[in-house]
C-alpha positions as CSV (number, residue, x, y, z in Angstrom):
1,X,-19.1,5.1,4.2
2,X,-18.6,2.2,6.7
3,X,-15.3,0.4,6.7
4,X,-15.0,-2.9,8.6
5,X,-11.4,-3.6,10.1
6,X,-10.8,-7.2,10.0
7,X,-8.0,-9.8,10.5
8,X,-6.9,-12.7,12.5
9,X,-6.7,-12.2,16.4
10,X,-3.6,-10.3,17.6
11,X,-2.6,-8.7,14.2
12,X,-3.1,-5.2,15.5
13,X,-6.6,-4.5,14.4
14,X,-7.7,-2.9,17.7
15,X,-4.5,-1.0,18.1
16,X,-5.0,0.5,14.6
17,X,-8.6,1.2,15.3
18,X,-7.8,2.9,18.6
19,X,-5.2,5.1,16.7
20,X,-7.4,6.2,13.9
21,X,-10.6,6.8,15.9
22,X,-9.4,7.6,19.4
23,X,-12.3,5.5,20.6
24,X,-10.4,3.7,23.4
25,X,-11.5,0.2,22.4
26,X,-10.1,-2.7,24.5
27,X,-6.8,-3.9,23.2
28,X,-4.8,-6.8,24.8
29,X,-2.5,-9.7,24.0
30,X,-5.0,-12.5,23.8
31,X,-7.4,-13.7,21.1
32,X,-11.1,-12.4,21.1
33,X,-10.3,-9.3,23.1
34,X,-12.8,-7.6,20.7
35,X,-16.2,-9.4,21.0
36,X,-18.8,-6.8,20.1
37,X,-17.8,-4.6,17.2
38,X,-16.4,-1.1,18.3
39,X,-17.6,1.7,16.1
40,X,-15.8,5.0,15.7
41,X,-16.7,7.9,13.3
42,X,-13.9,9.9,11.9
43,X,-14.1,13.2,10.2
44,X,-12.4,13.5,6.8
45,X,-9.5,16.0,6.9
46,X,-10.1,18.4,4.0
47,X,-8.0,21.6,3.4
48,X,-10.5,22.8,0.8
49,X,-13.2,22.9,3.6
50,X,-10.9,24.8,5.9
51,X,-10.3,27.4,3.1
52,X,-14.1,27.9,2.6
53,X,-14.5,28.2,6.3
54,X,-12.0,31.1,6.2
55,X,-13.9,32.8,3.5
56,X,-17.4,32.5,5.0
57,X,-16.9,32.1,8.9
58,X,-20.0,29.8,8.8
59,X,-22.1,28.9,11.8
60,X,-21.6,25.2,11.0
61,X,-18.5,23.2,9.7
62,X,-19.4,19.8,8.5
63,X,-16.8,17.6,7.0
64,X,-17.4,14.2,5.3
65,X,-17.1,11.2,7.7
66,X,-16.2,7.7,7.8
67,X,-17.4,5.0,10.1
68,X,-14.8,2.4,11.1
69,X,-15.9,-0.8,12.7
70,X,-13.4,-2.9,14.7
71,X,-14.7,-6.6,14.1
72,X,-13.8,-9.6,16.2
73,X,-10.8,-11.6,15.2
74,X,-11.5,-14.4,12.9
75,X,-10.0,-18.0,13.1
76,X,-10.2,-21.1,10.9
77,X,-13.8,-22.5,10.9
78,X,-15.5,-19.2,11.5
79,X,-17.9,-19.9,8.6
80,X,-19.0,-23.1,10.7
81,X,-19.2,-21.0,14.0
82,X,-15.7,-21.5,15.4
83,X,-14.5,-18.8,17.7
84,X,-16.8,-15.9,17.3
85,X,-17.4,-16.6,13.5
86,X,-21.0,-16.1,13.0
87,X,-20.9,-12.8,14.9
88,X,-17.9,-11.8,13.0
89,X,-19.4,-12.6,9.6
90,X,-22.7,-10.8,10.3
91,X,-20.7,-7.7,11.3
92,X,-18.9,-7.7,8.0
93,X,-22.2,-7.7,6.0
94,X,-23.0,-4.1,7.3
95,X,-19.9,-2.6,5.9
96,X,-19.1,-1.0,2.4
97,X,-15.5,-2.3,2.3
98,X,-13.0,-4.3,4.3
99,X,-9.7,-3.1,5.8
100,X,-7.9,-6.4,6.1
101,X,-5.0,-5.8,8.7
102,X,-2.3,-8.3,8.0
103,X,0.6,-8.9,10.5
104,X,4.0,-8.2,9.0
105,X,6.2,-8.3,12.0
106,X,7.7,-10.9,14.4
107,X,7.3,-10.6,18.2
108,X,7.6,-13.5,20.5
109,X,5.8,-11.3,23.2
110,X,2.6,-11.0,21.0
111,X,0.9,-14.4,20.4
112,X,0.1,-15.3,16.8
113,X,-3.1,-17.5,16.8
114,X,-1.4,-19.7,14.0
115,X,1.9,-19.8,15.8
116,X,4.0,-18.0,13.1
117,X,3.9,-14.8,10.9
118,X,2.8,-15.7,7.4
119,X,0.8,-13.1,5.6
120,X,-0.1,-15.3,2.6
121,X,-1.5,-18.0,5.0
122,X,-3.2,-15.3,7.1
123,X,-4.9,-13.7,4.1
124,X,-5.9,-17.2,2.8
125,X,-7.6,-18.0,6.0
126,X,-9.8,-14.9,6.0
127,X,-10.5,-15.2,2.3
128,X,-11.5,-19.0,2.6
129,X,-14.0,-18.3,5.6
130,X,-15.6,-15.5,3.7
131,X,-15.9,-17.6,0.5
132,X,-17.3,-20.6,2.6
133,X,-19.9,-18.3,4.3
134,X,-20.7,-17.1,0.6
135,X,-21.2,-20.5,-0.7
136,X,-23.5,-21.5,2.0
137,X,-25.7,-18.4,1.1
138,X,-25.4,-19.0,-2.6
139,X,-26.5,-22.5,-2.4
140,X,-29.8,-21.4,-0.8
141,X,-30.3,-18.7,-3.3
142,X,-29.6,-21.2,-6.4
143,X,-32.1,-23.6,-4.9
144,X,-34.7,-20.8,-4.5
145,X,-34.1,-19.5,-8.0
146,X,-34.4,-22.9,-9.6
147,X,-37.8,-23.3,-7.9
148,X,-38.9,-20.1,-9.1
149,X,-37.6,-20.9,-12.6
150,X,-40.1,-23.8,-12.9
151,X,-42.8,-21.2,-13.4
152,X,-41.0,-18.4,-14.9
153,X,-38.0,-18.9,-17.5
154,X,-36.4,-15.6,-16.7
155,X,-34.8,-17.2,-13.5
156,X,-33.0,-19.7,-15.7
157,X,-30.3,-17.2,-16.6
158,X,-30.0,-16.1,-13.0
159,X,-29.5,-19.7,-11.9
160,X,-26.8,-20.0,-14.5
161,X,-24.9,-17.0,-13.3
162,X,-25.1,-18.1,-9.7
163,X,-23.9,-21.6,-10.6
164,X,-20.9,-20.1,-12.5
165,X,-20.1,-17.9,-9.6
166,X,-20.5,-21.1,-7.3
167,X,-17.9,-22.8,-9.4
168,X,-15.4,-19.9,-9.0
169,X,-15.9,-19.9,-5.2
170,X,-15.3,-23.7,-5.2
171,X,-11.8,-22.9,-6.6
172,X,-11.0,-20.8,-3.6
173,X,-11.5,-17.5,-5.4
174,X,-13.4,-14.5,-3.9
175,X,-16.5,-13.2,-5.6
176,X,-14.9,-9.9,-6.2
177,X,-12.5,-11.6,-8.8
178,X,-15.3,-13.3,-10.6
179,X,-15.3,-11.9,-14.3
180,X,-18.8,-11.4,-15.8
181,X,-20.9,-8.7,-17.5
182,X,-22.4,-5.7,-15.7
183,X,-25.8,-7.3,-16.0
184,X,-24.6,-10.5,-14.4
185,X,-22.8,-8.5,-11.8
186,X,-26.1,-6.8,-10.9
187,X,-27.6,-10.3,-10.4
188,X,-24.8,-11.4,-8.2
189,X,-24.9,-8.1,-6.0
190,X,-28.4,-8.9,-5.0
191,X,-26.9,-11.2,-2.4
192,X,-24.8,-9.7,0.4
193,X,-21.7,-11.7,-0.4
194,X,-18.8,-11.1,2.0
195,X,-16.0,-12.0,-0.6
196,X,-17.6,-9.4,-3.1
197,X,-16.6,-6.5,-0.8
198,X,-13.6,-4.4,-1.9
199,X,-10.5,-4.8,0.1
200,X,-7.7,-2.6,1.4
201,X,-4.8,-4.7,2.7
202,X,-3.2,-2.9,5.7
203,X,0.3,-4.4,6.1
204,X,1.0,-3.7,9.7
205,X,4.7,-3.5,10.6
206,X,6.7,-3.0,13.7
207,X,8.3,0.5,14.3
208,X,11.7,-0.4,13.4
209,X,10.8,-1.9,9.9
210,X,8.3,0.9,9.3
211,X,10.7,3.8,10.3
212,X,13.5,2.4,8.1
213,X,12.9,1.3,4.5
214,X,9.6,-0.8,4.8
215,X,10.0,-1.9,1.3
216,X,12.7,-4.2,2.5
217,X,10.2,-6.0,4.8
218,X,9.6,-9.5,3.1
219,X,6.3,-9.7,4.8
220,X,5.1,-6.4,3.3
221,X,6.3,-7.4,-0.1
222,X,4.0,-10.6,0.0
223,X,1.0,-8.5,0.9
224,X,1.8,-6.1,-1.9
225,X,2.1,-8.8,-4.4
226,X,-1.3,-10.3,-3.3
227,X,-2.9,-7.0,-3.4
228,X,-1.5,-6.0,-6.9
229,X,-2.6,-9.4,-8.3
230,X,-6.1,-8.7,-7.1
231,X,-6.1,-5.1,-8.1
232,X,-6.9,-4.3,-4.5
233,X,-5.6,-1.2,-2.5
234,X,-2.8,-1.8,0.0
235,X,-1.3,0.3,2.6
236,X,2.0,0.0,4.6
237,X,1.3,1.1,8.2
238,X,2.5,0.7,11.8
239,X,-0.4,0.7,14.2
240,X,1.9,1.6,17.2
241,X,3.3,4.6,15.4
242,X,-0.3,5.8,14.6
243,X,-1.1,5.3,18.3
244,X,1.9,7.6,19.2
245,X,0.8,10.2,16.8
246,X,-2.7,10.4,18.5
247,X,-1.0,11.0,21.8
248,X,1.0,14.0,20.7
249,X,-0.1,17.7,20.8
250,X,-1.5,18.8,17.6
251,X,1.6,21.1,16.8
252,X,4.0,18.3,17.2
253,X,2.1,15.8,15.0
254,X,3.5,17.1,11.7
255,X,7.1,17.3,13.0
256,X,6.9,13.5,14.1
257,X,5.6,12.6,10.7
258,X,8.3,14.5,8.9
259,X,10.9,12.8,11.1
260,X,9.6,9.5,9.9
261,X,9.7,10.7,6.3
262,X,6.0,10.8,6.0
263,X,3.9,13.6,4.6
264,X,0.5,12.4,6.3
265,X,-0.7,10.1,8.9
266,X,-1.9,6.6,8.3
267,X,-5.4,7.6,8.7
268,X,-5.3,10.2,6.0
269,X,-3.7,7.5,3.7
270,X,-6.3,5.1,4.7
271,X,-9.1,7.5,3.8
272,X,-7.5,8.3,0.4
273,X,-7.4,4.5,-0.2
274,X,-11.0,4.0,0.7
275,X,-12.2,6.8,-1.5
276,X,-10.2,5.5,-4.5
277,X,-11.3,1.9,-3.8
278,X,-15.0,2.8,-3.7
279,X,-14.8,5.3,-6.6
280,X,-15.9,8.2,-4.3
281,X,-15.3,12.0,-4.6
282,X,-16.5,15.1,-2.6
283,X,-18.2,18.1,-3.8
284,X,-18.5,21.2,-1.4
285,X,-21.3,23.6,-0.5
286,X,-20.5,27.0,1.2
287,X,-22.2,30.0,2.7
288,X,-22.4,31.9,6.0
289,X,-24.8,29.3,7.4
290,X,-22.5,26.1,6.7
291,X,-19.7,24.9,4.7
292,X,-20.0,21.2,4.1
293,X,-18.4,18.3,2.2
294,X,-20.8,15.7,0.5
295,X,-19.5,12.3,-0.6
296,X,-20.8,10.9,-3.9
297,X,-19.9,8.2,-6.4
298,X,-17.6,9.3,-9.2
299,X,-19.7,9.8,-12.3
300,X,-22.7,11.2,-10.4
301,X,-24.8,13.8,-12.3
302,X,-25.7,17.2,-11.0
303,X,-29.3,16.4,-10.1
304,X,-28.5,13.2,-8.2
305,X,-25.7,15.1,-6.3
306,X,-28.3,17.7,-5.4
307,X,-30.5,14.8,-4.0
308,X,-27.8,14.0,-1.4
309,X,-28.7,17.4,0.2
310,X,-32.5,17.0,-0.1
311,X,-34.8,15.0,-2.3
312,X,-36.6,18.3,-3.3
313,X,-33.2,19.5,-4.7
314,X,-33.2,16.6,-7.1
315,X,-37.0,16.7,-7.9
316,X,-37.0,20.4,-8.7
317,X,-33.5,20.6,-10.1
318,X,-33.1,23.8,-12.4
319,X,-29.4,24.1,-12.7
320,X,-26.1,23.9,-10.7
321,X,-23.8,27.0,-10.3
322,X,-20.3,25.4,-10.2
323,X,-16.8,26.6,-9.7
324,X,-13.8,24.3,-9.4
325,X,-12.2,24.7,-5.9
326,X,-8.7,25.5,-7.4
327,X,-10.2,28.4,-9.4
328,X,-12.0,29.7,-6.4
329,X,-8.9,29.5,-4.2
330,X,-6.8,31.2,-6.9
331,X,-9.2,34.2,-7.2
332,X,-9.7,34.5,-3.4
333,X,-13.5,35.0,-3.3
334,X,-16.7,33.9,-5.2
335,X,-17.4,37.4,-6.4
336,X,-13.9,37.5,-8.0
337,X,-14.4,34.1,-9.6
338,X,-17.7,35.3,-11.1
339,X,-16.1,38.3,-12.6
340,X,-13.5,36.0,-14.2
341,X,-16.3,33.9,-15.7
342,X,-15.2,30.8,-13.7
343,X,-18.6,30.2,-12.2
344,X,-20.3,28.0,-14.7
345,X,-24.1,27.3,-15.0
346,X,-24.5,23.5,-15.5
347,X,-27.6,21.4,-16.4
348,X,-28.9,18.0,-15.7
349,X,-26.2,16.2,-17.6
350,X,-23.3,17.7,-15.9
351,X,-21.0,15.1,-14.2
352,X,-19.8,16.3,-10.8
353,X,-16.0,16.7,-10.4
354,X,-14.0,16.2,-7.2
355,X,-13.7,19.7,-5.4
356,X,-16.6,21.3,-7.1
357,X,-18.1,24.2,-5.0
358,X,-21.8,24.2,-5.9
359,X,-25.0,26.1,-5.4
360,X,-28.0,24.2,-6.6
361,X,-31.0,26.1,-8.0
362,X,-34.3,24.3,-7.7
363,X,-38.1,24.8,-7.8
364,X,-40.6,22.6,-6.2
């Protein structure tokens, strides 16, 4: 999974990126401090995997990972090449989802590129630049489709779908909010539209506001309202606090979080948001050689999940021996789970569940 961290200059993107990845990206109080995208790979914390490692003492421990990309700050006119616009937009195309960092604090010492703090305006600037870039791409595709339609009528419907989407974009609405059938959505998704990507809004607050009751922060409430109207994920966060957490010894991190009234770090909350947003779950494999978490789409069937490990597993799939993690943990060992009849034999139609501990049987 690859998440692009975006936003206007000086909203806290690079501070947040540094905090969640420990990548040490440049971070300063001036626009376009980030030019080339910084990339950081983060292991997904999973207590279930820790438990399995305790059972098997494996040679390898392989958690799921998320790749975060810190993308250059966007300004008005980016779709026309302003600032680092074209570079910014091309970097977004390679991501699965967008983490849109929105400034929800006032600080006269940190320059806001638009002069004032206004989450609604800031979100609209980013959305409109993505939409305008999409319209340019869509215009070319419509023209190409219509030409192809002269010799093949099947392209007529495709052109109609794209023109309907173009009208929607013309109203300043992102492609992800365009209502259509699954068949038409498949047509639309053939283009790498920026405004089609799912979004997590990260409302970046100052330490004082975040540590007290952030629900009283009026800027946060505006971000929340926009996210709820879109059906998007949203996350209250303080990039500075996250940075402080990374600098603490491991045994002090949880104490610091509890003092703030938090159960988990912003990174852990962001990961949960991203899994929910993209409809992802994890299944687990375990043994003395390796314990490992595998990320799949919710609704994936057993043979396709097996194919994540190796194509031969899917091609020669026979069955999956499955036990729910909670059942395994309650019994304390795989042998005890088998004795209780909790290890099931599942066939090709079995839909994988989050936390399934699986052994695939195959023959090629």
